[in-house]
Legacy VTK file of the C-alpha trace (Angstrom):
# vtk DataFile Version 3.0
C-alpha trace
ASCII
DATASET POLYDATA
POINTS 380 float
-94.341 16.785 -45.013
-92.013 19.730 -45.490
-90.528 21.120 -42.264
-90.610 24.922 -42.703
-87.664 27.072 -41.733
-88.303 29.069 -38.545
-86.055 31.855 -37.355
-88.283 33.604 -34.814
-90.752 32.372 -32.199
-93.055 34.074 -29.756
-92.853 32.589 -26.265
-96.103 32.596 -24.289
-97.083 31.827 -20.700
-100.668 30.567 -20.460
-101.362 32.462 -23.668
-99.768 35.744 -22.542
-96.761 37.016 -24.540
-93.478 36.676 -22.643
-90.871 37.462 -25.237
-89.331 36.772 -28.637
-86.861 33.980 -29.303
-84.817 34.081 -32.497
-81.748 32.429 -33.876
-78.446 34.134 -34.584
-77.318 32.583 -37.846
-73.812 34.015 -37.576
-72.970 32.411 -34.201
-75.342 29.442 -34.010
-76.794 30.709 -30.726
-80.241 32.028 -29.846
-81.364 35.477 -28.743
-84.218 36.180 -26.348
-85.850 39.443 -25.358
-88.671 39.926 -22.845
-91.767 41.871 -23.894
-92.098 45.276 -22.191
-95.397 44.337 -20.568
-93.927 41.105 -19.216
-91.038 43.077 -17.731
-93.600 45.149 -15.828
-95.882 42.371 -14.619
-94.123 39.011 -15.102
-91.266 37.033 -13.577
-87.955 35.564 -14.675
-88.504 32.324 -16.581
-85.158 31.123 -15.242
-83.372 33.212 -12.574
-80.096 31.451 -13.393
-80.282 32.019 -17.157
-82.872 34.628 -18.175
-82.911 37.451 -15.595
-85.918 39.757 -15.818
-84.225 42.673 -17.562
-84.410 44.797 -20.678
-82.346 44.085 -23.736
-81.118 41.056 -25.629
-80.038 37.866 -23.865
-77.737 35.449 -25.693
-77.429 31.681 -25.318
-74.201 29.726 -25.581
-73.730 28.278 -29.096
-72.037 25.128 -27.838
-74.721 23.963 -25.363
-78.287 22.714 -25.868
-77.902 22.945 -29.659
-77.450 26.698 -29.266
-80.733 27.114 -27.394
-81.462 28.305 -23.864
-81.719 25.477 -21.334
-85.126 26.614 -20.067
-86.651 26.350 -23.558
-84.977 23.018 -24.321
-86.674 21.874 -21.102
-89.990 22.069 -22.965
-88.941 19.158 -25.170
-89.661 15.586 -24.137
-86.792 13.194 -23.554
-86.424 9.457 -23.835
-89.711 7.904 -24.960
-91.250 11.161 -26.223
-88.242 12.022 -28.367
-88.142 8.456 -29.699
-91.741 8.708 -30.894
-91.245 12.177 -32.347
-88.168 11.046 -34.269
-90.077 8.042 -35.635
-92.763 10.396 -36.968
-90.202 12.765 -38.477
-88.374 9.916 -40.184
-91.632 8.797 -41.785
-91.715 12.246 -43.409
-88.115 12.174 -44.562
-86.609 14.188 -41.706
-85.125 13.637 -38.250
-84.606 15.504 -34.992
-80.883 16.056 -35.630
-81.740 17.938 -38.812
-84.028 20.414 -37.035
-83.003 23.718 -35.521
-83.875 24.528 -31.880
-86.695 26.799 -33.013
-88.144 24.130 -35.328
-88.229 21.657 -32.440
-89.995 24.159 -30.199
-92.478 24.940 -32.955
-93.309 21.237 -33.114
-94.011 21.252 -29.371
-96.152 24.370 -29.757
-98.691 24.408 -26.942
-98.670 20.665 -26.232
-95.709 20.323 -23.893
-95.442 20.051 -20.138
-95.379 23.236 -18.102
-96.844 26.648 -18.903
-94.687 27.768 -21.846
-95.865 27.525 -25.445
-94.407 28.632 -28.750
-95.821 30.333 -31.847
-96.011 29.631 -34.713
-97.118 26.059 -34.036
-95.930 23.659 -36.721
-98.982 22.067 -38.325
-99.490 18.344 -37.974
-97.631 17.880 -34.689
-99.241 19.750 -31.821
-102.783 18.432 -31.993
-102.312 16.323 -28.885
-105.346 15.558 -26.789
-106.144 14.338 -23.326
-107.975 11.059 -23.063
-110.846 10.252 -20.787
-110.331 7.600 -18.122
-112.631 5.237 -20.023
-109.952 4.525 -22.639
-108.493 1.012 -22.893
-105.162 1.076 -21.068
-104.244 -2.459 -22.141
-104.484 -1.304 -25.756
-101.978 1.505 -25.145
-99.625 -0.903 -23.388
-99.802 -3.348 -26.298
-99.185 -0.601 -28.887
-96.234 0.752 -26.896
-94.567 -2.672 -26.782
-95.093 -3.101 -30.526
-93.506 0.249 -31.330
-90.640 -0.095 -28.877
-89.893 -3.638 -30.039
-89.724 -2.484 -33.668
-90.564 -6.039 -34.789
-94.148 -5.365 -35.834
-96.031 -2.228 -36.836
-97.588 -0.157 -34.088
-99.534 3.091 -34.066
-96.738 5.597 -33.419
-99.003 8.594 -34.025
-101.603 7.333 -31.534
-98.924 7.024 -28.850
-97.244 10.358 -29.607
-100.417 12.416 -29.737
-101.519 11.071 -26.362
-98.141 11.320 -24.622
-98.380 15.009 -23.781
-94.689 15.319 -24.708
-93.885 14.024 -21.232
-90.370 12.994 -20.321
-88.761 9.803 -19.113
-87.997 6.460 -20.699
-91.258 4.644 -20.045
-94.354 4.929 -22.302
-97.018 7.351 -21.030
-100.398 8.853 -21.836
-102.077 11.909 -20.354
-105.616 11.698 -18.969
-108.273 14.022 -17.619
-110.234 12.629 -14.681
-113.923 13.224 -14.014
-113.038 15.521 -11.116
-111.142 17.794 -13.514
-107.650 16.751 -12.444
-105.032 15.870 -15.012
-102.788 12.838 -14.726
-100.116 10.760 -16.424
-100.423 6.997 -16.743
-97.174 5.086 -17.150
-96.699 1.756 -18.915
-93.844 -0.700 -18.825
-90.995 -0.675 -21.311
-89.782 -3.868 -22.974
-87.037 -4.317 -20.384
-89.247 -3.552 -17.352
-90.609 -6.273 -15.031
-94.360 -6.820 -15.288
-94.943 -5.376 -11.820
-93.123 -2.083 -12.510
-96.331 -0.077 -12.001
-97.004 -1.637 -8.614
-93.368 -1.075 -7.609
-93.452 2.640 -8.429
-96.754 3.014 -6.612
-95.238 1.376 -3.505
-92.125 3.536 -3.573
-93.988 6.793 -4.189
-96.468 5.950 -1.432
-93.535 5.272 0.866
-91.970 8.613 -0.067
-95.175 10.313 1.024
-95.062 8.462 4.348
-91.470 9.665 4.733
-92.697 13.257 4.754
-91.925 14.042 1.115
-94.474 16.045 -0.873
-95.902 13.868 -3.627
-98.765 14.323 -6.101
-101.910 12.217 -5.831
-101.122 8.715 -7.051
-103.152 5.654 -7.976
-102.722 2.158 -9.373
-105.118 1.605 -12.264
-106.325 -1.870 -13.186
-103.949 -3.147 -10.535
-100.871 -2.548 -12.728
-100.662 0.938 -14.295
-99.070 3.660 -12.177
-101.013 6.916 -12.363
-99.764 10.265 -11.034
-101.513 13.628 -10.982
-99.835 16.390 -12.999
-98.460 19.233 -10.914
-97.927 21.525 -13.916
-101.670 22.015 -14.425
-104.582 22.820 -12.106
-108.155 21.524 -12.344
-109.189 24.560 -14.400
-106.610 23.686 -17.023
-104.326 26.584 -16.125
-100.680 25.741 -16.605
-98.043 26.231 -13.908
-94.533 27.286 -14.875
-92.204 24.351 -14.286
-88.451 23.989 -14.694
-86.261 20.979 -14.017
-83.111 21.270 -11.951
-81.171 20.375 -15.104
-82.552 23.443 -16.894
-81.996 25.801 -13.972
-78.443 24.527 -13.531
-77.929 24.688 -17.318
-76.712 21.092 -17.378
-77.381 18.235 -19.771
-78.875 15.567 -17.505
-77.462 12.816 -19.718
-73.921 13.737 -18.683
-74.772 13.028 -15.040
-72.402 15.740 -13.800
-74.731 17.192 -11.162
-73.992 16.735 -7.454
-76.533 16.780 -4.626
-74.639 19.758 -3.220
-75.609 21.566 -6.450
-79.279 20.655 -5.910
-79.230 21.811 -2.291
-77.568 25.103 -3.213
-79.960 25.641 -6.126
-82.948 25.035 -3.853
-81.710 27.620 -1.365
-80.949 30.159 -4.083
-84.166 29.876 -6.055
-86.653 29.423 -3.195
-84.954 31.452 -0.443
-86.686 29.073 1.964
-84.901 26.856 4.477
-87.881 24.469 4.646
-87.516 23.806 0.915
-83.805 23.110 1.376
-84.653 20.590 4.081
-87.185 19.005 1.728
-84.490 18.575 -0.931
-82.204 17.032 1.710
-84.991 14.594 2.617
-85.443 13.604 -1.044
-81.714 12.961 -1.351
-81.821 10.728 1.706
-84.871 8.894 0.333
-83.170 8.174 -2.999
-80.063 6.855 -1.252
-81.937 4.607 1.170
-84.571 3.245 -1.219
-81.890 2.629 -3.891
-83.233 4.931 -6.592
-80.117 5.436 -8.697
-82.033 6.987 -11.584
-81.893 10.285 -9.666
-80.652 12.493 -12.497
-81.184 16.257 -12.634
-84.372 16.065 -14.709
-86.043 14.080 -11.944
-86.120 17.168 -9.716
-88.275 20.157 -10.635
-89.320 23.559 -9.356
-92.589 25.383 -9.925
-93.265 29.119 -9.957
-96.607 30.511 -8.754
-97.173 34.263 -8.651
-93.465 34.815 -9.090
-92.538 32.619 -6.094
-90.463 29.484 -6.632
-90.741 26.227 -4.698
-89.887 22.570 -5.162
-92.454 20.717 -7.217
-94.002 17.583 -5.738
-91.575 14.669 -5.998
-91.794 12.172 -8.860
-89.981 9.191 -10.384
-89.000 7.744 -7.016
-88.789 3.982 -7.479
-86.466 1.013 -7.117
-83.655 1.501 -9.603
-80.552 -0.369 -8.408
-78.484 -0.442 -11.596
-77.609 3.209 -12.135
-74.487 3.943 -14.154
-71.775 1.461 -13.261
-73.753 0.809 -10.109
-73.668 4.447 -9.003
-76.298 7.157 -8.509
-76.842 9.525 -11.433
-76.454 12.419 -8.998
-73.337 12.128 -6.885
-72.597 13.551 -3.436
-69.186 15.152 -3.158
-68.468 13.229 -6.377
-69.169 9.882 -4.750
-71.693 7.730 -6.602
-72.590 5.678 -3.526
-72.175 8.130 -0.642
-72.032 7.153 3.023
-73.677 8.699 6.085
-70.779 11.029 6.864
-71.113 12.727 3.467
-74.881 12.988 3.841
-74.533 14.749 7.195
-71.747 16.974 5.848
-73.962 18.095 2.969
-76.784 18.972 5.327
-74.596 20.856 7.790
-72.870 22.826 5.021
-76.270 23.999 3.753
-77.140 25.073 7.333
-79.309 22.196 8.458
-78.311 21.368 12.062
-76.515 18.055 12.436
-79.126 16.779 14.881
-81.891 17.537 12.369
-79.958 15.773 9.603
-79.746 12.628 11.717
-83.453 12.838 12.576
-84.358 12.953 8.883
-82.103 9.988 8.059
-83.598 7.983 10.936
-87.184 8.861 9.940
-86.702 7.911 6.290
-84.762 4.735 7.045
-87.383 3.553 9.561
-90.276 3.992 7.138
-88.404 2.509 4.173
-87.307 -0.434 6.310
-90.931 -1.226 7.161
-92.385 -0.722 3.657
-89.778 -1.774 1.130
-88.333 -5.211 0.360
-84.727 -3.981 0.206
-82.980 -0.807 1.370
-79.503 0.678 1.581
-79.229 1.556 5.276
-77.241 4.701 5.963
-77.407 3.917 9.680
-76.124 0.420 10.562
-78.963 -1.958 11.393
-78.989 -3.430 14.869
LINES 1 381
380 0 1 2 3 4 5 6 7 8 9 10 11 12 13 14 15 16 17 18 19 20 21 22 23 24 25 26 27 28 29 30 31 32 33 34 35 36 37 38 39 40 41 42 43 44 45 46 47 48 49 50 51 52 53 54 55 56 57 58 59 60 61 62 63 64 65 66 67 68 69 70 71 72 73 74 75 76 77 78 79 80 81 82 83 84 85 86 87 88 89 90 91 92 93 94 95 96 97 98 99 100 101 102 103 104 105 106 107 108 109 110 111 112 113 114 115 116 117 118 119 120 121 122 123 124 125 126 127 128 129 130 131 132 133 134 135 136 137 138 139 140 141 142 143 144 145 146 147 148 149 150 151 152 153 154 155 156 157 158 159 160 161 162 163 164 165 166 167 168 169 170 171 172 173 174 175 176 177 178 179 180 181 182 183 184 185 186 187 188 189 190 191 192 193 194 195 196 197 198 199 200 201 202 203 204 205 206 207 208 209 210 211 212 213 214 215 216 217 218 219 220 221 222 223 224 225 226 227 228 229 230 231 232 233 234 235 236 237 238 239 240 241 242 243 244 245 246 247 248 249 250 251 252 253 254 255 256 257 258 259 260 261 262 263 264 265 266 267 268 269 270 271 272 273 274 275 276 277 278 279 280 281 282 283 284 285 286 287 288 289 290 291 292 293 294 295 296 297 298 299 300 301 302 303 304 305 306 307 308 309 310 311 312 313 314 315 316 317 318 319 320 321 322 323 324 325 326 327 328 329 330 331 332 333 334 335 336 337 338 339 340 341 342 343 344 345 346 347 348 349 350 351 352 353 354 355 356 357 358 359 360 361 362 363 364 365 366 367 368 369 370 371 372 373 374 375 376 377 378 379
């Protein structure tokens, strides 16, 4: 398969033209310009990177392969990129050889969120949603074959049913009988066999701690299933951006601080209740020992031009982290203590008393539900 050269893409939102993205061959950066009609009736795709204004907008050539962070956010990471690269290699190519626009053309209209890209590269974007009747054990077995690389597995089957979703663990997208759309997660080679049950327990606990979560389920007693928040029951997509994209940071570098997330939440939502929600999620990750709390595990959604935090996701027991520390630091501390937690809340204008109430609420629920916690308040 020949990968065609692509130097210009049309960016769409639920099928409506948003703007034109093209590459600048002299600088290695990308150029974006909003359509006139979108300027009149649309919203900024990224208030921190692509303000809603006339004229050309230029990306930095030395970040995100020269692309804009918000468009790179459409690409999968981890497992999805692994599968895509396997397919490309079978055709004599690889991801590192592709330009930013070629990668987006591969994603086409099959990625997460509401953005899509034309022209769609043939042979890649024919992903489909499965019905719930499909054999989940079969997908788990195929995923382990492919990830183990010791015996042949159906890479195409896995890729075309992954929905270009992110994260390290294997996934497939499903459509339920009630019209809702969901993601089913499978275990990786290095995961314990009860990883699905564990994530279900931790996400359920997050909900009991007052954190907004999507609908969740445990299928066949072992596969964690979560409803997609980037799509409604009518199939209409919802614009979604990760904190990493809005902060224009590469999540792999783990250079984001919770103070950045709190400030971003205040800036983009202009809502103190959303800031408090982000504070609560920080407290939850610290107490339940979820050290895989990198900047792509926090997202924002935009409905009718109004931004808010997306429902929480990927909250689970993850004690290893990087050198035993959280991916997102707090005042540059990878294992922050209560004094820093309270300081962060107070500096973002949450009263100290309210900060303590949130910590106490989350710690009490986690202490009752979870087998092990990191208590911020000393246990009596």
